[in-house]
C-alpha positions as CSV (number, residue, x, y, z in Angstrom):
1,M,38.9,56.0,16.8
2,R,40.9,56.3,19.9
3,L,44.2,54.0,20.5
4,P,46.1,53.1,23.2
5,K,48.8,55.4,24.3
6,L,52.0,53.0,24.1
7,K,54.1,52.7,26.5
8,D,58.3,53.0,26.7
9,Q,58.7,50.6,29.8
10,P,58.8,46.8,29.1
11,A,55.9,44.7,30.3
12,I,56.8,41.3,32.3
13,I,55.7,38.1,31.3
14,I,56.0,35.2,33.9
15,A,55.5,32.1,31.8
16,A,54.9,29.3,34.4
17,F,53.8,25.5,33.6
18,G,51.1,26.2,35.9
19,S,50.0,24.3,38.9
20,S,46.9,22.1,40.4
21,S,45.0,23.5,43.7
22,R,47.1,22.1,45.4
23,G,50.4,23.2,44.2
24,Q,49.0,27.1,44.5
25,A,49.9,27.8,47.8
26,A,53.6,27.7,46.3
27,M,52.7,29.5,43.4
28,D,51.0,32.3,45.4
29,A,54.4,32.6,47.6
30,V,56.1,33.5,43.9
31,E,53.9,35.7,42.7
32,A,54.4,37.6,46.2
33,Q,57.8,37.9,46.1
34,L,58.3,38.6,42.1
35,A,55.8,41.3,42.4
36,G,57.6,43.0,45.6
37,N,61.1,42.8,43.6
38,F,59.4,44.5,40.3
39,A,57.0,46.8,41.8
40,D,57.3,49.6,39.4
41,Y,56.2,47.0,36.7
42,Q,53.5,45.7,35.3
43,I,53.6,42.0,35.5
44,Y,51.4,39.6,33.4
45,W,50.9,35.5,33.8
46,A,51.2,32.9,31.0
47,Y,50.5,28.9,31.5
48,T,52.4,26.8,29.1
49,S,50.8,23.1,30.2
50,E,47.3,22.5,28.0
51,I,45.9,20.6,30.4
52,I,46.2,23.3,33.4
53,R,44.9,25.8,30.8
54,R,41.9,23.7,30.3
55,K,41.0,22.9,33.8
56,R,41.7,26.3,35.0
57,G,40.7,28.6,32.1
58,L,44.3,30.4,32.2
59,P,46.0,32.1,29.4
60,S,48.6,30.6,26.9
61,L,51.5,32.9,26.4
62,L,50.3,33.7,22.6
63,E,47.4,34.6,24.6
64,T,49.2,36.7,27.0
65,L,51.4,38.4,24.5
66,A,48.7,39.6,22.2
67,K,47.0,40.9,25.9
68,V,50.5,42.8,26.1
69,E,50.3,44.1,23.0
70,S,46.8,45.3,23.2
71,D,47.7,47.1,26.3
72,G,49.9,49.6,24.5
73,Y,53.1,48.1,25.1
74,R,55.9,47.6,22.4
75,K,58.5,45.6,24.7
76,A,58.1,42.6,26.6
77,V,60.8,40.6,28.8
78,V,59.6,36.8,29.2
79,Q,60.7,35.5,32.3
80,P,59.9,31.5,32.4
81,L,59.8,29.8,35.7
82,H,61.0,26.4,34.2
83,V,64.4,24.9,36.1
84,F,66.3,23.8,32.9
85,P,66.5,24.8,29.3
86,G,64.6,21.6,27.8
87,T,62.0,21.5,25.2
88,E,59.4,23.6,27.0
89,Y,61.8,26.3,26.9
90,Q,62.7,25.7,23.5
91,Q,58.6,26.0,22.6
92,V,58.6,29.2,25.0
93,K,61.6,30.9,23.0
94,E,59.5,30.2,19.5
95,S,56.6,31.7,21.0
96,S,58.4,34.8,22.2
97,L,60.8,35.8,19.7
98,Y,58.6,35.2,16.4
99,F,55.6,37.3,18.1
100,P,54.5,39.8,15.5
101,G,54.1,43.7,16.9
102,L,56.8,42.7,19.9
103,R,60.1,43.2,20.8
104,V,60.8,40.3,23.0
105,I,63.8,39.2,25.3
106,L,63.5,36.1,26.8
107,S,65.3,35.5,30.0
108,E,67.3,32.4,31.3
109,T,66.2,29.3,33.4
110,L,67.0,28.7,37.0
111,C,69.9,26.5,35.8
112,H,70.9,27.9,32.5
113,R,74.3,28.4,33.4
114,W,76.7,26.0,35.5
115,D,77.3,28.6,37.9
116,F,74.0,28.9,38.2
117,I,73.5,25.6,39.2
118,Q,76.1,25.5,41.8
119,E,74.1,28.2,43.7
120,V,71.2,26.3,43.3
121,L,73.0,23.3,44.5
122,E,74.4,25.7,47.6
123,E,70.8,26.5,48.5
124,V,69.7,23.0,47.9
125,S,72.2,21.5,50.3
126,G,71.0,23.1,53.5
127,D,68.7,20.2,53.5
128,F,71.6,17.5,52.8
129,L,71.8,14.4,55.4
130,T,75.4,14.7,57.0
131,G,75.6,11.6,59.2
132,E,77.4,8.5,59.2
133,N,75.7,5.9,56.4
134,Q,73.5,8.8,55.3
135,I,73.2,9.6,51.4
136,N,71.1,12.1,49.6
137,L,69.7,11.5,46.1
138,L,68.5,14.5,44.1
139,A,65.7,14.3,41.9
140,L,65.4,15.7,38.5
141,H,62.4,15.7,36.1
142,G,64.3,14.7,33.1
143,T,63.3,14.1,29.3
144,P,62.2,11.1,27.4
145,L,63.6,12.6,24.5
146,A,67.4,10.9,23.7
147,A,68.3,14.3,21.1
148,D,67.3,16.8,23.5
149,P,70.5,18.8,24.2
150,V,69.2,19.0,28.1
151,N,70.5,15.6,29.0
152,M,74.1,17.1,29.0
153,V,73.1,19.2,32.0
154,Y,71.2,16.4,33.5
155,L,74.4,14.4,33.2
156,G,76.6,17.0,33.9
157,I,74.8,17.6,37.5
158,S,75.3,13.6,38.5
159,H,79.0,14.4,37.3
160,L,78.9,17.6,39.2
161,V,77.8,16.2,42.9
162,S,79.7,13.1,42.8
163,G,82.7,15.4,42.6
164,L,81.2,18.0,45.2
165,Y,80.0,15.9,47.5
166,D,80.8,12.3,49.0
167,N,77.3,11.4,49.9
168,V,74.5,12.8,46.9
169,Y,73.5,11.3,43.9
170,A,71.0,12.6,40.9
171,A,68.6,10.9,38.9
172,T,65.9,11.7,36.9
173,V,62.2,10.7,36.5
174,E,62.1,11.0,32.7
175,G,65.5,10.4,31.2
176,I,69.0,9.9,32.3
177,P,70.6,9.8,34.9
178,T,67.9,6.8,35.1
179,I,66.7,5.9,38.6
180,Q,67.3,2.1,37.9
181,S,71.2,2.9,36.6
182,V,71.6,5.2,40.0
183,V,70.0,2.3,42.5
184,S,72.2,0.1,40.9
185,Q,75.3,2.3,41.7
186,I,73.8,2.8,45.3
187,K,73.6,-0.9,45.7
188,K,77.5,-1.1,44.4
189,D,78.4,1.4,47.2
190,H,75.8,0.2,49.7
191,A,77.5,-3.3,49.8
192,R,81.2,-1.4,50.6
193,T,79.9,1.3,53.3
194,P,76.1,-0.1,54.3
195,F,73.5,2.8,54.1
196,T,70.8,3.5,56.7
197,R,69.1,6.5,55.7
198,I,68.2,8.2,52.4
199,R,67.0,11.6,51.7
200,L,65.0,12.1,48.4
201,I,65.3,16.1,47.4
202,P,63.4,17.4,44.2
203,M,64.8,19.8,42.0
204,M,61.6,20.6,40.6
205,F,60.3,23.8,40.6
206,L,57.0,22.2,42.3
207,A,56.9,19.0,44.3
208,G,53.7,17.9,42.9
209,M,52.6,14.5,41.7
210,H,56.0,13.0,40.7
211,V,57.0,13.5,43.9
212,E,53.9,12.3,45.4
213,K,53.8,9.2,43.3
214,D,57.1,8.4,41.5
215,L,59.1,9.5,44.5
216,M,57.4,8.8,47.4
217,G,54.4,6.8,46.2
218,D,53.6,3.1,48.3
219,Q,54.0,1.3,45.4
220,D,56.6,1.1,42.1
221,S,58.1,4.5,43.8
222,W,61.6,5.4,44.5
223,R,60.7,4.9,47.9
224,S,60.0,1.5,47.8
225,M,63.3,0.6,45.9
226,F,65.0,2.0,49.2
227,E,62.7,0.3,51.6
228,K,63.5,-3.0,50.1
229,M,67.1,-2.3,50.6
230,G,66.4,-1.9,54.2
231,M,67.0,2.0,54.5
232,D,64.8,4.6,55.8
233,I,63.3,7.0,53.3
234,D,62.5,10.7,53.9
235,C,62.0,13.9,51.5
236,P,62.0,17.6,52.8
237,T,58.5,19.4,53.1
238,I,57.6,22.6,54.2
239,T,54.3,24.3,56.1
240,C,52.1,26.8,54.5
241,G,49.2,27.6,56.0
242,A,48.0,24.9,57.9
243,Q,49.1,22.1,55.3
244,E,52.7,20.4,54.8
245,Y,54.2,19.8,51.2
246,F,56.9,18.3,49.7
247,K,59.8,21.3,49.6
248,G,60.1,21.9,45.6
249,L,62.2,25.3,44.6
250,A,59.0,27.2,44.3
251,F,59.0,27.0,48.4
252,R,62.5,28.3,48.4
253,K,62.7,31.8,48.5
254,E,66.5,32.4,47.6
255,C,65.7,30.1,44.4
256,I,63.0,32.9,43.8
257,Q,65.3,35.4,44.4
258,F,67.8,33.7,41.4
259,F,64.5,34.1,39.1
260,C,64.3,38.1,40.0
261,Q,67.9,38.1,39.0
262,R,67.9,36.6,35.6
263,L,64.7,39.1,35.1
264,K,66.3,41.8,36.1
265,R,69.5,41.0,33.7
266,A,67.0,40.7,31.0
267,L,65.6,44.2,32.1
268,D,68.5,45.9,32.2
269,I,69.2,44.7,28.1
270,M,66.4,45.6,27.1
271,K,67.4,49.2,27.8
272,Y,69.5,48.7,25.2
273,Y,67.1,47.8,22.2
């Protein structure tokens, strides 16, 4: 019986939530950028969304780890494409670190550290409105779980931007700070200094259904709330191919380079194990 030759170099596994066909344009750009930065490594992909996996026949992280092991690798670095280290990141951690037969290092998320968050804010700030009576609202994903430690990060970002910028707020779609509490604060500030325009800026990897419906939808959306206040609303977009998309972090090349930095650090650490 012939066994595969064991490889000394670690494999790279990119763990992504996954996307519908509309989000694939951003994912293709991310894949190309990662491949260009790590051409000397074998890159595998895994998907954490069960719904996306069923729809598109894509592998889970456990399936990909098994594939990596069967291909003769003894070591692997898992790079999640998650923005914050929330519940999904913890699930990736459990699958990665307790998989038998492989020595695995789990890399960090985009906003895993406070200096990382400030780097991302600096990149996103290029789209901030700066005119008089104009404000910006960062849209974070959030979590419905009150006991999730990542809530500290969302609240921290809200506090951070209020100190760094005069016209920037932050709210989550599924947690705290809630959009209702932030709208209440904006109304109070609006009474003192009437705002004429607001820009909704998603700090989400893919600006998909949450942006299309929750933020910019016609009914019961963030947009409809601010329209009732007499404000003009927009959201940054980007043209890819012949189509226009809302500008999630996946379309920001600098943010993907930040992921590459996380991955390079994890690969450097792997040299000692």
